[in-house]
N, C-alpha and C positions, 0 to 999 in steps of 0.2 A: 495463800492470798485464794480468796473466794473465787468460786466460778461465778462466770455475771449473773446478773438476778433476772430473771425472763420477765415480760412486763406485756401484759395483752389490753389493747384500749376498747373499749365499748361509746362510741360514740357517733351517733348518727351524720352528724355535719361533719362533712369532712374536708373541711376546712379548718374548721376546730382541732377535730383529729389530725390532722397534718401539724399542727402547731403543738400539739401535745405530744407524738410521735419525734419531735426534733427535742423539744425539750428532755425526752426521757432520755434520749441518745449524748444528751449535751453533758448528763452525768454520769462523772466516771461508775463502771462495774454495772452499767443498766443498760439492756438493749431490748426493744420491742420485736416481739414475735409473731405479732398477729391483730389486724385492726378491724373490728366486727361494727354493722352499720347498724345493726339489729338485736335484739334479744336474740332468736331464733338461730341467728348465724354464729353469734356468739357461745349457745348451747351445742349446737351442732361441731363447732371447733372442739370445747373444749372435751365433749362426750367422745372425739372419734380421733383426738391428738394422742403420740405417743405420750411425750412429756409434756406433763404441765405446767405451765406459770406459776412462780411464783407471786406476782403482785395482778392483780385488776383494775385498771383506772375508770370507773364506771360513770357515766352520767345516769341522774333518776330518768330524764324524761328521754327514754326510748318509744320509740310509735308503734311498736307492737307488741307491747307491754302495758300492763295498768300500774301504776304509782310502783312501788318497789317490791312488784312481786318478782322479778327478777333478781334484784336484792337477795330475796329470801331463798329464792331458787337456788341461787351461786351459795349461799351460806349452809343449805341444806347437803348440796349433794359435791360440793368439793370444799370440806372444811380444812381441807391442808393450802388452801389459796387463800392470802392476804388480801383485801379489798380495801383503798383510797378512793372515798365520792371525790367526782370531781363536776359540780353541776351549778345551774343556777338558781338551785331552791333552796332558799333560805327558812320556810316554814318552820318551829320551832320541831312540831310535833315529826317530819320529816327529821331532821337531825337528830332528836331523841333515838326515832326506831333505829336508827342507821347505828348510831351509839351503843344501843342493845343489841345489836347484830354483831358488835366485833369489830366496826371500822378501825384501820389505824388513823386514819386523819378525815377530815375533809372540807375540800377547799372549793372556794363559791368563787366562779367566774366571772369578771374575765379573772383566769391566771396571769399572776404575776411569777415570773422565773424567778425570782428570789427566794419569795415563798416559796414555790416548788421543789426548787433545790435543798431548802431546808426541810425538808419533808423527805426528800429523797436520800439527803441525807443519814437522818436520824435513821431511817428504814436501813437501810444498809450497816449502819452500827448494830441493831438491833437483831438482825438476822446474822451479823456475825455472831457476836454472843449466843445467839440460840443452837447456831451450827458448830460453835466452837467448843463448847463447855458439857461438861456432865452435870455438875452442880453450879451454883452462881451465889454469889454471897447476897447480905442483904441489901448492900449500897448496888449491887446492878439490878436485884430484883426490882430496888425502888426507882430507879432509873428506866426500868421495863413498863413497871406500872402508873409511874407518874409522868411518862413524857408527856409536856408540850413542846409542841415545837415553834412557840412564839415566849419562851423564857429559857432561860439560861440552865442546860443541864448537869452545872456542875455543883458542887459542893459549898461556892459562895455565892447562892440564888438571891440570896437577900442583898446582894452587895452589887454595887456596878462595877463594870469589870475594868480593870485599869486603863491609863491612858495609852495604846497603841495596839491593844488588842481588841480582836475585832470577833464577836460570836461567832458568826460563821465561817470565817477560817479556823478559830479554836476549834470548832466542832471538826471540821475538816482532817485536821493535823490530829486529833485524837482520834479519829477512825483509822488514821492509814497509822499510828501507834499500835491499835489494836488488833491491827491485822498483820503488822508486822511479826517474823518469826523470834526464838526463842533468843536468838542474838540482838534483838532490838535493831533499833535503825537510829541513824545519823542524820543530823540536821541537815547533809547535804540531800539526802536519800529524799528526806521529807518534804524540802523545798522543792526538790525537784519533782515529786508526784504531786504536790499541792498545786505550784505555779508560782512559788515565791521565791526569795533570795534565801541562802543558806544564815545568813544573819535573822533574817525575819523569822524564817521557821526555828532557829533557835531560842530566838524570843519567847515562843511559842512553847515550844517544849520546855524550856528553864520556867513560865509559868505554871504548866501543868506537873510540874514535880513540887513547886512551891503549893499546891493545893493537895498535893499527896495522890494526882492523878497516874503521876508518871514518876520512872526512878531513874536515875541517870548511874550510869558504870564508865570506869575507862578501860579499856581494852586494848593492852600491849601485843604489838605486834612482833614480827623477829625484824624489821626495820621501820626508820622514823618515830615521831612521835606515837604518845598513847591517843587512840579516839576514843570520843565521848560518844555513848552510844545511849539510847533510851530506851525502857523498855516498861510496861503497865503496870502501877503500883501493886503490889502485892503485901498482903500483911505480914 
């Protein structure tokens, strides 16, 4: 299991900052370690802290900096930190510039939690891939470079998901699957982690098997019935 992903929020409006903090802490695997109201405060913290965050939530409109100056300072000094823009700025030039700067995502205020959570679940999956493997298969690289939060990140992207399969729940189940150890995970364990029933988790896991995102194996214990466990698909 990955260590918690540390997040710094840079937001001058304390009410929005608190909402963002609550949103982050609602997503499993993330924790807010600092909230900065100004660019100076953010840079002072980052330049002095012993442990840098993994991710920064950044607003464009920060009172003591001009435009995207803070963004480019962060990209220059702290290349190892990922950035998600969370702002009311919708100008094409701003969006394009931040995309060129390598942001993970760009979320326009006001923020909807479902949209917010989708981004963070996708980020967590990317982080897991990049920190647990020494090499990536082409399909995994395609997932990273072509990741679109608003589309289905699976092999049937041109088709509608079958009835009873929700995209967000599917993403959560897939993340849990890839975070499991080599012995795999049961439907009961997956359901418990995601917050759904065992039968629901099994339905999603079997769907992942059907599209070759997962493999199912029977594990025999000393006593009792064999246990069906799921592991990430390997060629």
